[in-house]
Steps between C-alpha positions, in 0.01 A plus 500: 500500500288730711172667411574838339242693702639354823858586400399860419318544832773338709799675345619761747807721504726335757639757743719250683657169397599188690876476495670191360236401243685384189346496155658259254628583156244251364210686661623832368540357152147361516365843598674672213411226251134581575557873514639512147137482383428848638367740235719768348450751222582339164638202696817700564537352850644814659542345847839384626573368848794484739448246779719573802543217751848519650548707817746719311254580221208552739722740692526708183122515479492607864758773439289641218169473686568507875218247541578214737278248322748491213737321742249248638321416173588176324569702185493860388378527143593813305246565225655677204338650192686494169469839331646353181287184490364603159845446350452125554179482298657337194654221708178448696291470184739269313327190636165602354667564166675162505176318589309669220280695739613817320609561146829678435304810402293489822816448705677793337202732533417413861854513634580826323177661624577403862851642477374818334233555765739469793769712338256768383338535841840528666667434836205607719268249330768231510540552875124497560468179302783337694329582831150414378588158364742402777228586753255265328759225521584577865138478612459163334822379665365588845180304435701201377717518813192504725354204314824312570490584871732801508427853617619823340516873550539748212725791598581841355691634802855490370761720336490425127848623423659323794331176401620536141853568620515220760361237262663637184171514314537591128370846410222370274344313793316716753399384851122479516460351848650260751307193606598333825402133505486254787277351768300771674523530877130536578533522879384862511317514167273801475155476338498584131481870427181670384402433140275742313163368385492429128275794411763740639765406245313338212267662247326248276349640179 
C-alpha cells in the first residue's frame, strides 16, 4: 500500500490513456471492496456504480459524452446516486439489531427518524444527498485506484438523459459523474495547474 500523502499528491486527472491496458475483474473487485468503507450519511451507502469495459458499452459512454478518452480507457465507471437510499435503512440496520448493538426500540426509532427526515425534506434534499454521498465515495475510489497503480479522470461533460437512456438506468439512480480509468499516457503531461494557497480558501477560527 502506498503512502496516503504521496497518493494524494500524485493523483492527476488523466487526459489521455494508453490503449490496450486491461484491468482484471479481480482488481476492480478489490477496489470496490475497499471503497465500500467510504462514509455516507446514516450509512445509507447512496453510491452505485456501473463499470463499462466492453467496446460496445464504452461506445455508449462516448455517444453520451463525445470524449475520446471513454474509448481508450480500460474502464468507464458511471457513478450513480440513489435518491431513495433512505428506503433501505431498515435492511441496512438489521445487522446491528441482530448483533445486539441496538435494541428493538433504538432500531425502530432510528430507522423511522431517518425515513421521516428524507421524506419530509422532499425530492430536492434526496437528490442533493444522492450527489453529496456518491461524490464522497467517488473521490475515495479514485485514490484507491491510484494506490493500486491506475489513473482516473472524473468527468461531468456528458448528456445525462442520453446516458440514462443508453444504459437503461433506473429513475431513482441519478448520474453524478463518469470516471475514466486506465494507464495514463504521460508523454505530453502538462505541469499541475495552479493551486490556491491555503489562506485563500480556508478560514480557521
